[in-house]
VMD Tcl script that draws the C-alpha trace (Angstrom):
set ca {
  {-8.21 -0.83 -5.47}
  {-8.74 -3.92 -7.33}
  {-6.82 -2.70 -10.02}
  {-4.32 -0.69 -7.89}
  {-3.42 -3.77 -5.97}
  {-2.95 -5.69 -9.19}
  {-0.69 -2.96 -10.51}
  {1.55 -3.13 -7.50}
  {2.35 -6.73 -7.69}
  {4.92 -6.87 -9.54}
  {8.07 -7.64 -7.19}
  {8.78 -10.87 -4.96}
  {7.34 -9.96 -1.48}
  {5.95 -6.50 -2.26}
  {2.36 -7.07 -2.19}
  {2.68 -9.76 0.72}
  {4.73 -7.40 3.09}
  {2.71 -4.31 2.30}
  {-0.52 -6.17 3.10}
  {0.83 -7.92 6.49}
  {2.23 -4.45 7.59}
  {-1.23 -2.82 6.40}
  {-3.31 -5.47 8.38}
  {-1.21 -4.93 11.56}
  {-1.54 -1.44 11.14}
  {-5.63 -1.55 11.14}
  {-5.15 -3.87 14.26}
  {-3.42 -1.43 16.02}
  {-5.40 1.71 15.16}
  {-8.81 -0.26 16.12}
  {-7.24 -1.23 19.34}
  {-6.18 1.96 20.17}
  {-9.67 3.36 19.32}
  {-11.31 0.66 21.43}
  {-12.77 -0.91 18.23}
  {-12.08 -4.76 17.75}
  {-15.10 -6.22 15.70}
  {-12.67 -6.47 12.52}
  {-9.36 -6.68 14.24}
  {-9.67 -10.72 13.93}
  {-10.41 -10.28 10.29}
  {-7.34 -8.16 10.02}
  {-5.25 -10.67 11.98}
  {-6.16 -13.50 9.58}
  {-5.30 -11.57 6.52}
  {-1.79 -10.44 8.09}
  {-1.32 -14.33 8.98}
  {-2.43 -15.53 5.42}
  {-0.11 -13.14 3.94}
  {2.56 -14.13 6.38}
  {2.42 -17.63 5.34}
  {2.31 -16.32 1.70}
  {5.60 -14.36 1.95}
  {7.58 -17.39 3.03}
  {7.07 -18.86 -0.60}
  {7.12 -15.31 -2.30}
  {10.19 -13.85 -1.11}
  {12.68 -13.39 -3.36}
  {13.29 -15.61 -5.59}
  {9.66 -16.23 -5.40}
  {8.44 -19.84 -5.73}
  {4.84 -18.97 -6.08}
  {3.22 -15.74 -6.94}
  {0.11 -13.98 -6.29}
  {-1.00 -13.15 -9.68}
  {-4.32 -11.14 -10.63}
  {-6.60 -13.49 -8.78}
  {-4.66 -12.93 -5.42}
  {-3.88 -9.34 -5.80}
  {-7.52 -8.19 -6.85}
  {-8.98 -10.51 -4.16}
  {-6.85 -8.85 -1.64}
  {-7.57 -5.31 -3.12}
  {-11.43 -5.90 -3.16}
  {-11.23 -7.24 0.22}
  {-9.30 -4.33 1.82}
  {-11.54 -1.95 0.13}
  {-14.51 -3.49 1.30}
  {-13.16 -3.83 4.95}
  {-12.18 0.00 4.74}
  {-15.69 0.89 3.58}
  {-17.33 -1.16 6.17}
  {-15.29 0.68 8.94}
  {-15.91 4.04 7.34}
  {-19.61 3.51 7.37}
  {-19.68 1.76 10.85}
  {-18.07 5.14 12.23}
  {-15.01 2.89 13.34}
  {-12.46 4.80 11.31}
  {-12.49 7.79 9.51}
  {-11.94 8.28 5.65}
  {-8.63 10.08 6.34}
  {-7.21 7.06 8.18}
  {-8.18 5.12 5.16}
  {-6.29 7.10 2.99}
  {-3.35 7.37 5.46}
  {-2.84 3.64 6.05}
  {-2.97 2.87 2.26}
  {-0.67 5.61 1.26}
  {1.99 3.37 0.02}
  {0.09 1.83 -2.82}
  {-2.27 4.66 -3.37}
  {0.48 7.06 -3.53}
  {2.68 5.08 -6.31}
  {-0.22 3.71 -8.42}
  {-1.99 7.39 -8.62}
  {1.12 9.19 -9.36}
  {2.15 6.68 -11.96}
  {-1.08 6.19 -13.57}
  {-1.83 10.22 -13.74}
  {1.83 10.56 -15.04}
  {1.11 8.51 -17.67}
  {-2.21 9.44 -18.62}
  {-0.85 13.15 -19.02}
  {1.85 12.10 -21.26}
  {-0.69 10.43 -23.41}
  {0.18 6.65 -22.41}
  {-2.47 4.14 -21.92}
  {-2.93 3.55 -18.20}
  {-4.10 -0.15 -18.48}
  {-1.17 -1.18 -20.67}
  {1.62 -3.00 -19.07}
  {4.68 -0.93 -18.07}
  {7.58 -0.62 -15.79}
  {7.25 2.85 -14.80}
  {6.22 2.60 -11.12}
  {8.09 4.09 -8.43}
  {8.86 0.31 -7.01}
  {9.37 -0.79 -10.25}
  {12.22 2.09 -10.81}
  {13.69 1.25 -7.53}
  {14.33 -2.27 -8.89}
  {15.69 -0.87 -12.39}
  {18.42 1.35 -10.28}
  {19.68 -1.93 -8.57}
  {17.51 -2.47 -5.26}
  {17.04 -6.01 -4.61}
  {13.17 -7.42 -4.61}
  {13.80 -7.89 -0.75}
  {14.84 -4.32 -0.27}
  {12.11 -2.73 -2.04}
  {9.46 -5.13 -0.14}
  {11.09 -4.07 3.13}
  {10.79 -0.32 1.94}
  {7.23 -0.75 1.68}
  {6.71 -2.62 4.73}
  {8.65 -0.45 7.01}
  {7.08 2.87 5.46}
  {3.84 1.45 6.46}
  {4.73 0.71 10.13}
  {7.42 3.17 10.80}
  {5.90 6.37 8.65}
  {2.25 5.61 7.99}
  {1.22 4.00 11.38}
  {2.48 6.77 13.59}
  {0.97 9.73 11.53}
  {-2.22 7.59 11.48}
  {-2.22 7.28 15.18}
  {-1.73 10.94 15.71}
  {-4.36 11.67 13.41}
  {-6.86 9.05 15.09}
  {-6.40 10.77 18.80}
  {-6.90 14.27 17.24}
  {-3.07 15.19 17.60}
  {-3.13 15.92 13.79}
  {-5.81 17.14 11.46}
  {-6.78 15.00 8.50}
  {-5.46 17.37 5.69}
  {-2.15 17.59 7.31}
  {-1.83 14.05 8.02}
  {-2.98 13.14 4.52}
  {-0.08 15.81 2.92}
  {2.54 13.94 5.64}
  {1.73 10.26 4.61}
  {2.01 11.01 1.00}
  {4.82 13.55 0.72}
  {7.79 10.72 0.70}
  {5.85 8.71 -1.76}
  {5.60 12.00 -3.86}
  {9.28 12.81 -3.55}
  {10.40 9.52 -4.53}
  {7.86 9.58 -7.67}
  {9.13 12.75 -8.69}
  {13.02 12.12 -8.02}
  {12.63 8.59 -10.04}
  {10.34 9.90 -12.63}
  {7.54 7.23 -11.91}
  {4.99 7.23 -14.93}
  {7.76 7.97 -17.58}
  {9.21 5.42 -19.33}
  {12.85 5.70 -20.84}
  {13.25 6.78 -24.09}
}
mol new
graphics top color blue
foreach p $ca { graphics top sphere $p radius 0.5 }
foreach p [lrange $ca 0 end-1] q [lrange $ca 1 end] { graphics top cylinder $p $q radius 0.2 }
display resetview
């Protein structure tokens, strides 16, 4: 998660808005399941990233950089692990709520590895980077990821949380739009 969040911090506002909507989604799911021990922590994270977004929205005046993205990746992974071990949420819920970044980064890195490219070398072939290259604005890309978290992943997580949608179909449904976008824009493949 540390590297994943670092990889995905390449567009103004994307990481801040993603983490804000992700943290709020966890607050909602934990409240729905009557677990509130970590809700204040997620609310603080959301508040901090909202404050950061004021300065990081396009055109960005400050950047998160490796230190900020790595710290957030570690913190969110540690909170997810704690929540799963404590029995507050299932591993499936973690996979669902983190699908936007996990899906883009994993698809891109696997595609690069299969093609013999160095996966830790700087590149511009992530799905979100491809959107920027075809003319999407930084703000539009950030809003896409934020709205995807709230309007697609949160409802799927909610249905999974109450047992209306089993783990495997919920995870598949969560990752399907990201996979389609990655296929369509050839994420992980750099132009010749």
